[in-house]
C-alpha angles and dihedrals in degrees: 000000000000091000094065094090093051091047088050092051091046091052090049091054090049091052088054089056094045108033093178089076096062094118091049091049091052091050089049093053092047089051090052092051090051091051089052090056093053095054129058110242119194098209129057090206089073091058093041090054092051092047090049091053091048092051091046089052093051093047100045106030107031114063089165090062091050092048091049091048095049092045091054089047092051092045091058093057 
């Protein structure tokens, strides 16, 4: 279980090299987060690392997510 953050980071770096697989990268990260919820993990740093990788992925690799987020934010104003 302690290898999941490094796997997530590795997949993040691979998605930087192959940007066509952004959607698959997102699905992989979501699957990892679901797996984390199904196991009891003693440290919160482990979940924090995975959450940080997920947020970095969304911010750097998914302009459609940012466009959607900002359009929702602008619609509320």
